[in-house]
A tleap script that builds the chain and sets N, CA, C and O, in Angstrom:
source leaprc.protein.ff14SB
mol = sequence {
  NMET LEU MET VAL LYS PHE ILE CYS ALA THR
  VAL GLY PHE ILE LEU TYR VAL CYS ALA SER
  TYR ALA ASP GLU GLN THR TYR THR GLY LEU
  LEU LYS ARG VAL ILE LYS GLU LYS ILE ILE
  LYS ALA ASN GLU VAL ILE LYS GLN LYS GLU
  LEU ASP ARG TYR ARG THR ILE SER ILE ILE
  VAL ASN ASP GLN LEU VAL TYR CYS HIE TYR
  GLU GLN LEU SER GLU ASN ASN LEU PRO LEU
  ILE ILE CYS CTYR
}
set mol.1.N position { 0.769 -1.027 0.284 }
set mol.1.CA position { 0.080 -0.143 -0.135 }
set mol.1.C position { 0.769 1.003 0.263 }
set mol.1.O position { 0.219 2.034 -0.123 }
set mol.2.N position { 1.898 1.181 0.973 }
set mol.2.CA position { 3.027 2.505 1.117 }
set mol.2.C position { 3.558 2.841 -0.405 }
set mol.2.O position { 3.785 4.011 -0.712 }
set mol.3.N position { 3.740 1.817 -1.302 }
set mol.3.CA position { 4.287 1.684 -2.509 }
set mol.3.C position { 3.395 2.431 -3.615 }
set mol.3.O position { 3.714 3.365 -4.351 }
set mol.4.N position { 2.382 1.854 -3.526 }
set mol.4.CA position { 1.467 2.240 -4.732 }
set mol.4.C position { 1.010 3.923 -4.272 }
set mol.4.O position { 0.566 4.706 -5.112 }
set mol.5.N position { 1.206 4.298 -2.812 }
set mol.5.CA position { 1.169 5.718 -2.490 }
set mol.5.C position { 2.046 6.675 -2.996 }
set mol.5.O position { 1.710 7.779 -3.426 }
set mol.6.N position { 3.424 6.131 -2.923 }
set mol.6.CA position { 4.628 6.564 -3.356 }
set mol.6.C position { 4.752 6.650 -4.819 }
set mol.6.O position { 5.080 7.756 -5.250 }
set mol.7.N position { 4.540 5.626 -5.740 }
set mol.7.CA position { 4.185 5.454 -7.007 }
set mol.7.C position { 3.100 6.665 -7.490 }
set mol.7.O position { 3.472 7.559 -8.249 }
set mol.8.N position { 1.895 6.601 -7.033 }
set mol.8.CA position { 1.016 7.760 -7.192 }
set mol.8.C position { 1.595 9.340 -6.873 }
set mol.8.O position { 1.477 10.368 -7.539 }
set mol.9.N position { 1.941 9.208 -6.203 }
set mol.9.CA position { 2.686 10.704 -5.748 }
set mol.9.C position { 3.688 10.837 -7.086 }
set mol.9.O position { 3.225 11.603 -7.931 }
set mol.10.N position { 4.591 10.411 -7.328 }
set mol.10.CA position { 5.850 10.245 -7.963 }
set mol.10.C position { 5.209 10.809 -9.370 }
set mol.10.O position { 5.494 11.913 -9.836 }
set mol.11.N position { 4.204 9.780 -10.031 }
set mol.11.CA position { 3.483 10.192 -11.065 }
set mol.11.C position { 2.666 11.466 -11.014 }
set mol.11.O position { 2.580 12.187 -12.009 }
set mol.12.N position { 1.999 11.787 -9.744 }
set mol.12.CA position { 1.690 12.785 -10.087 }
set mol.12.C position { 2.516 14.032 -10.168 }
set mol.12.O position { 2.250 14.966 -10.925 }
set mol.13.N position { 3.554 13.994 -9.329 }
set mol.13.CA position { 4.826 15.069 -9.401 }
set mol.13.C position { 5.151 15.409 -10.373 }
set mol.13.O position { 5.401 16.609 -10.491 }
set mol.14.N position { 5.316 14.440 -11.630 }
set mol.14.CA position { 6.161 14.302 -12.711 }
set mol.14.C position { 5.111 14.817 -13.810 }
set mol.14.O position { 5.465 15.419 -14.824 }
set mol.15.N position { 3.868 14.532 -13.516 }
set mol.15.CA position { 2.657 15.203 -14.540 }
set mol.15.C position { 2.683 16.891 -14.128 }
set mol.15.O position { 2.679 17.767 -14.993 }
set mol.16.N position { 2.703 17.089 -13.082 }
set mol.16.CA position { 2.368 18.456 -12.849 }
set mol.16.C position { 3.809 19.162 -13.231 }
set mol.16.O position { 3.659 20.290 -13.702 }
set mol.17.N position { 5.075 18.750 -13.128 }
set mol.17.CA position { 5.787 19.606 -13.768 }
set mol.17.C position { 5.981 19.577 -15.374 }
set mol.17.O position { 6.429 20.559 -15.966 }
set mol.18.N position { 5.615 18.384 -16.039 }
set mol.18.CA position { 5.499 18.558 -17.257 }
set mol.18.C position { 4.757 19.815 -17.768 }
set mol.18.O position { 5.218 20.778 -18.380 }
set mol.19.N position { 3.401 19.548 -17.336 }
set mol.19.CA position { 2.249 20.842 -17.164 }
set mol.19.C position { 2.741 21.730 -17.072 }
set mol.19.O position { 2.809 22.282 -18.171 }
set mol.20.N position { 3.233 22.331 -16.233 }
set mol.20.CA position { 4.005 23.608 -15.915 }
set mol.20.C position { 4.876 23.853 -16.883 }
set mol.20.O position { 4.925 24.988 -17.357 }
set mol.21.N position { 5.624 22.950 -17.298 }
set mol.21.CA position { 6.962 23.483 -18.761 }
set mol.21.C position { 6.102 23.489 -19.817 }
set mol.21.O position { 6.275 24.421 -20.603 }
set mol.22.N position { 5.058 22.576 -20.113 }
set mol.22.CA position { 4.182 23.166 -21.290 }
set mol.22.C position { 3.444 24.215 -21.041 }
set mol.22.O position { 3.342 24.817 -22.109 }
set mol.23.N position { 2.858 24.780 -20.199 }
set mol.23.CA position { 2.221 25.920 -19.892 }
set mol.23.C position { 3.421 27.009 -20.310 }
set mol.23.O position { 3.275 27.796 -21.246 }
set mol.24.N position { 4.582 26.945 -19.517 }
set mol.24.CA position { 5.518 27.956 -19.831 }
set mol.24.C position { 6.309 28.226 -21.093 }
set mol.24.O position { 6.921 29.264 -21.342 }
set mol.25.N position { 6.201 27.014 -21.950 }
set mol.25.CA position { 6.717 26.964 -23.289 }
set mol.25.C position { 5.204 27.749 -24.163 }
set mol.25.O position { 5.292 28.756 -24.865 }
set mol.26.N position { 4.454 27.311 -24.003 }
set mol.26.CA position { 3.195 27.860 -24.806 }
set mol.26.C position { 2.981 29.302 -24.607 }
set mol.26.O position { 2.543 29.998 -25.522 }
set mol.27.N position { 3.303 29.828 -23.329 }
set mol.27.CA position { 3.245 31.339 -22.727 }
set mol.27.C position { 4.313 31.793 -23.555 }
set mol.27.O position { 3.937 32.584 -24.420 }
set mol.28.N position { 5.410 31.558 -23.552 }
set mol.28.CA position { 6.702 31.812 -23.941 }
set mol.28.C position { 6.634 32.241 -25.655 }
set mol.28.O position { 6.947 33.291 -26.215 }
set mol.29.N position { 6.104 30.992 -26.181 }
set mol.29.CA position { 5.412 31.094 -27.635 }
set mol.29.C position { 4.627 32.253 -28.107 }
set mol.29.O position { 4.832 33.102 -28.974 }
set mol.30.N position { 3.705 32.039 -27.305 }
set mol.30.CA position { 2.633 33.158 -27.656 }
set mol.30.C position { 2.990 34.664 -27.418 }
set mol.30.O position { 2.538 35.547 -28.146 }
set mol.31.N position { 3.786 34.902 -26.410 }
set mol.31.CA position { 4.081 36.195 -25.912 }
set mol.31.C position { 5.306 36.312 -27.178 }
set mol.31.O position { 5.266 37.461 -27.619 }
set mol.32.N position { 6.246 35.578 -27.805 }
set mol.32.CA position { 7.109 36.114 -29.077 }
set mol.32.C position { 6.497 36.321 -29.922 }
set mol.32.O position { 6.765 37.265 -30.665 }
set mol.33.N position { 5.403 35.484 -30.138 }
set mol.33.CA position { 4.638 36.039 -31.441 }
set mol.33.C position { 3.889 37.223 -31.139 }
set mol.33.O position { 3.488 37.841 -32.126 }
set mol.34.N position { 3.675 37.572 -30.294 }
set mol.34.CA position { 2.505 38.610 -29.905 }
set mol.34.C position { 3.765 39.712 -29.988 }
set mol.34.O position { 3.689 40.435 -30.981 }
set mol.35.N position { 4.536 39.878 -29.399 }
set mol.35.CA position { 6.045 40.945 -29.673 }
set mol.35.C position { 6.185 41.026 -31.308 }
set mol.35.O position { 5.920 42.063 -31.916 }
set mol.36.N position { 6.583 39.952 -31.884 }
set mol.36.CA position { 6.753 40.302 -33.636 }
set mol.36.C position { 5.976 40.652 -34.012 }
set mol.36.O position { 6.255 41.600 -34.746 }
set mol.37.N position { 4.680 40.390 -33.954 }
set mol.37.CA position { 3.159 41.131 -34.610 }
set mol.37.C position { 3.573 42.540 -34.112 }
set mol.37.O position { 3.750 43.351 -35.020 }
set mol.38.N position { 3.746 42.951 -32.963 }
set mol.38.CA position { 3.456 44.301 -32.820 }
set mol.38.C position { 4.340 44.861 -33.628 }
set mol.38.O position { 3.938 45.716 -34.417 }
set mol.39.N position { 6.093 44.398 -33.589 }
set mol.39.CA position { 7.085 45.150 -34.216 }
set mol.39.C position { 6.685 45.275 -35.424 }
set mol.39.O position { 6.843 46.390 -35.922 }
set mol.40.N position { 6.081 44.251 -36.225 }
set mol.40.CA position { 5.687 44.375 -37.825 }
set mol.40.C position { 4.838 45.485 -38.029 }
set mol.40.O position { 5.083 46.310 -38.910 }
set mol.41.N position { 3.589 45.593 -37.076 }
set mol.41.CA position { 2.702 46.295 -37.123 }
set mol.41.C position { 3.465 47.576 -36.955 }
set mol.41.O position { 3.253 48.363 -37.878 }
set mol.42.N position { 4.140 47.924 -36.204 }
set mol.42.CA position { 4.553 49.448 -35.927 }
set mol.42.C position { 6.014 49.529 -37.065 }
set mol.42.O position { 6.499 50.638 -37.291 }
set mol.43.N position { 6.329 48.873 -37.406 }
set mol.43.CA position { 7.389 49.028 -39.135 }
set mol.43.C position { 6.227 49.667 -40.044 }
set mol.43.O position { 6.156 50.758 -40.611 }
set mol.44.N position { 5.438 48.697 -39.977 }
set mol.44.CA position { 4.539 49.346 -40.917 }
set mol.44.C position { 3.757 50.772 -40.858 }
set mol.44.O position { 3.694 51.566 -41.796 }
set mol.45.N position { 3.266 50.915 -39.778 }
set mol.45.CA position { 2.765 52.238 -39.435 }
set mol.45.C position { 4.086 53.178 -39.857 }
set mol.45.O position { 3.963 53.896 -40.849 }
set mol.46.N position { 5.378 53.183 -39.097 }
set mol.46.CA position { 6.352 54.012 -39.460 }
set mol.46.C position { 6.485 54.092 -40.415 }
set mol.46.O position { 6.800 55.247 -40.704 }
set mol.47.N position { 6.395 53.089 -41.710 }
set mol.47.CA position { 6.637 53.359 -43.118 }
set mol.47.C position { 5.406 54.084 -43.597 }
set mol.47.O position { 5.640 55.241 -43.947 }
set mol.48.N position { 4.336 53.750 -43.684 }
set mol.48.CA position { 3.520 54.615 -43.851 }
set mol.48.C position { 2.807 55.837 -43.640 }
set mol.48.O position { 2.067 56.322 -44.496 }
set mol.49.N position { 3.067 56.468 -42.237 }
set mol.49.CA position { 3.268 57.827 -42.228 }
set mol.49.C position { 4.816 58.256 -42.170 }
set mol.49.O position { 5.170 59.166 -41.420 }
set mol.50.N position { 5.527 57.716 -42.811 }
set mol.50.CA position { 6.809 58.134 -43.133 }
set mol.50.C position { 7.448 58.991 -42.225 }
set mol.50.O position { 7.792 60.157 -42.420 }
set mol.51.N position { 7.598 58.187 -41.032 }
set mol.51.CA position { 8.208 58.570 -39.646 }
set mol.51.C position { 9.599 57.973 -39.283 }
set mol.51.O position { 10.103 57.931 -38.161 }
set mol.52.N position { 10.170 57.475 -40.572 }
set mol.52.CA position { 11.148 56.733 -40.735 }
set mol.52.C position { 12.533 57.966 -41.017 }
set mol.52.O position { 13.751 57.798 -40.958 }
set mol.53.N position { 11.853 58.992 -41.278 }
set mol.53.CA position { 12.845 60.032 -41.120 }
set mol.53.C position { 13.749 60.243 -40.235 }
set mol.53.O position { 14.968 60.382 -40.337 }
set mol.54.N position { 12.756 60.261 -38.989 }
set mol.54.CA position { 13.136 60.791 -37.799 }
set mol.54.C position { 14.041 59.602 -37.042 }
set mol.54.O position { 13.952 58.395 -37.266 }
set mol.55.N position { 14.846 60.191 -36.185 }
set mol.55.CA position { 15.879 59.758 -35.309 }
set mol.55.C position { 15.982 60.038 -33.862 }
set mol.55.O position { 16.001 61.216 -33.506 }
set mol.56.N position { 16.048 59.134 -33.027 }
set mol.56.CA position { 16.040 59.807 -31.407 }
set mol.56.C position { 17.309 59.030 -31.285 }
set mol.56.O position { 17.719 58.028 -31.872 }
set mol.57.N position { 17.957 60.019 -30.066 }
set mol.57.CA position { 19.259 59.625 -29.595 }
set mol.57.C position { 19.477 59.620 -28.368 }
set mol.57.O position { 19.777 60.768 -28.041 }
set mol.58.N position { 19.488 58.963 -27.535 }
set mol.58.CA position { 19.561 59.095 -26.007 }
set mol.58.C position { 20.956 59.148 -25.487 }
set mol.58.O position { 21.753 58.348 -25.978 }
set mol.59.N position { 21.388 60.005 -24.528 }
set mol.59.CA position { 22.462 60.442 -23.948 }
set mol.59.C position { 22.233 60.540 -22.640 }
set mol.59.O position { 21.117 60.876 -22.246 }
set mol.60.N position { 23.457 60.206 -21.598 }
set mol.60.CA position { 23.415 60.512 -20.286 }
set mol.60.C position { 24.212 61.728 -20.030 }
set mol.60.O position { 25.420 61.733 -20.268 }
set mol.61.N position { 23.500 62.917 -19.485 }
set mol.61.CA position { 24.163 63.820 -19.066 }
set mol.61.C position { 24.008 64.507 -17.564 }
set mol.61.O position { 22.973 65.098 -17.255 }
set mol.62.N position { 25.019 64.388 -16.751 }
set mol.62.CA position { 25.134 64.657 -15.176 }
set mol.62.C position { 23.992 63.629 -14.435 }
set mol.62.O position { 23.306 63.868 -13.441 }
set mol.63.N position { 24.037 62.332 -15.320 }
set mol.63.CA position { 22.902 61.311 -14.781 }
set mol.63.C position { 21.775 61.362 -14.894 }
set mol.63.O position { 20.882 60.841 -14.226 }
set mol.64.N position { 21.737 62.226 -16.061 }
set mol.64.CA position { 20.066 62.297 -16.249 }
set mol.64.C position { 20.456 62.011 -17.692 }
set mol.64.O position { 21.382 62.474 -18.359 }
set mol.65.N position { 19.298 60.930 -18.069 }
set mol.65.CA position { 18.844 60.367 -19.435 }
set mol.65.C position { 18.178 61.393 -19.999 }
set mol.65.O position { 17.142 61.871 -19.536 }
set mol.66.N position { 18.999 61.933 -21.468 }
set mol.66.CA position { 18.381 63.058 -22.514 }
set mol.66.C position { 18.162 62.522 -23.802 }
set mol.66.O position { 19.004 61.957 -24.500 }
set mol.67.N position { 16.734 62.778 -24.127 }
set mol.67.CA position { 16.366 61.871 -25.550 }
set mol.67.C position { 16.812 63.445 -26.437 }
set mol.67.O position { 16.748 64.573 -25.950 }
set mol.68.N position { 17.125 63.187 -27.427 }
set mol.68.CA position { 17.030 64.375 -28.759 }
set mol.68.C position { 16.700 63.435 -30.045 }
set mol.68.O position { 17.253 62.416 -30.458 }
set mol.69.N position { 15.468 64.252 -30.563 }
set mol.69.CA position { 15.013 64.080 -31.439 }
set mol.69.C position { 15.538 64.694 -33.007 }
set mol.69.O position { 15.549 65.909 -33.207 }
set mol.70.N position { 15.912 63.829 -33.940 }
set mol.70.CA position { 16.097 64.564 -35.087 }
set mol.70.C position { 15.226 64.332 -36.361 }
set mol.70.O position { 14.457 63.371 -36.400 }
set mol.71.N position { 15.330 65.133 -37.319 }
set mol.71.CA position { 14.903 64.688 -38.534 }
set mol.71.C position { 15.931 64.375 -39.849 }
set mol.71.O position { 16.601 65.315 -40.275 }
set mol.72.N position { 16.021 63.323 -40.349 }
set mol.72.CA position { 16.882 63.234 -41.267 }
set mol.72.C position { 16.651 63.348 -42.930 }
set mol.72.O position { 15.988 62.637 -43.686 }
set mol.73.N position { 17.314 64.306 -43.134 }
set mol.73.CA position { 16.550 64.911 -44.038 }
set mol.73.C position { 17.646 64.314 -45.483 }
set mol.73.O position { 17.268 64.420 -46.650 }
set mol.74.N position { 18.706 63.839 -45.176 }
set mol.74.CA position { 19.900 63.531 -45.924 }
set mol.74.C position { 20.899 62.815 -45.189 }
set mol.74.O position { 20.843 62.904 -43.962 }
set mol.75.N position { 21.508 62.348 -45.540 }
set mol.75.CA position { 22.621 61.193 -44.813 }
set mol.75.C position { 23.345 62.241 -43.891 }
set mol.75.O position { 23.511 61.908 -42.718 }
set mol.76.N position { 23.790 63.467 -44.298 }
set mol.76.CA position { 24.516 64.314 -43.135 }
set mol.76.C position { 23.946 65.616 -42.970 }
set mol.76.O position { 24.552 66.680 -42.846 }
set mol.77.N position { 22.322 65.348 -42.986 }
set mol.77.CA position { 21.690 66.734 -42.370 }
set mol.77.C position { 20.722 65.944 -41.143 }
set mol.77.O position { 19.956 65.001 -41.341 }
set mol.78.N position { 20.950 66.497 -40.086 }
set mol.78.CA position { 20.126 65.777 -39.316 }
set mol.78.C position { 19.797 67.263 -38.111 }
set mol.78.O position { 20.314 67.576 -37.038 }
set mol.79.N position { 18.867 67.787 -38.825 }
set mol.79.CA position { 18.422 68.908 -38.101 }
set mol.79.C position { 17.766 68.680 -36.561 }
set mol.79.O position { 16.889 67.817 -36.548 }
set mol.80.N position { 17.987 69.170 -35.565 }
set mol.80.CA position { 17.690 68.909 -34.334 }
set mol.80.C position { 16.067 69.312 -34.382 }
set mol.80.O position { 15.684 70.298 -35.012 }
set mol.81.N position { 15.194 68.470 -33.673 }
set mol.81.CA position { 13.674 69.147 -33.327 }
set mol.81.C position { 13.491 69.526 -32.228 }
set mol.81.O position { 12.948 70.617 -32.056 }
set mol.82.N position { 13.997 68.525 -30.866 }
set mol.82.CA position { 14.082 68.842 -29.799 }
set mol.82.C position { 14.666 67.657 -28.379 }
set mol.82.O position { 14.580 66.429 -28.408 }
set mol.83.N position { 15.170 68.406 -27.382 }
set mol.83.CA position { 15.703 67.569 -26.727 }
set mol.83.C position { 14.757 67.564 -25.378 }
set mol.83.O position { 14.048 68.557 -25.215 }
set mol.84.N position { 14.706 66.555 -24.444 }
set mol.84.CA position { 14.109 66.725 -23.172 }
set mol.84.C position { 14.699 65.777 -22.463 }
set mol.84.O position { 14.414 65.627 -21.275 }
savepdb mol mol.pdb
quit
């Protein structure tokens, strides 16, 4: 009787571990797919609205993070729009 309980408990534990791993793998796969779809959609919107001509550069000044936005008119021409 004790051996049957041990076997049942062991099998139950193994099934629990396998199910948890499968759930994690499924969640990770879905998360990666959702992120990939969002990136693709964002790239489509950026191209449609011609936002790909804008560049953002981040720098640290006096332990503060500063973002500077530029418009790329040509390869060597980056007029500053705003920094904050």
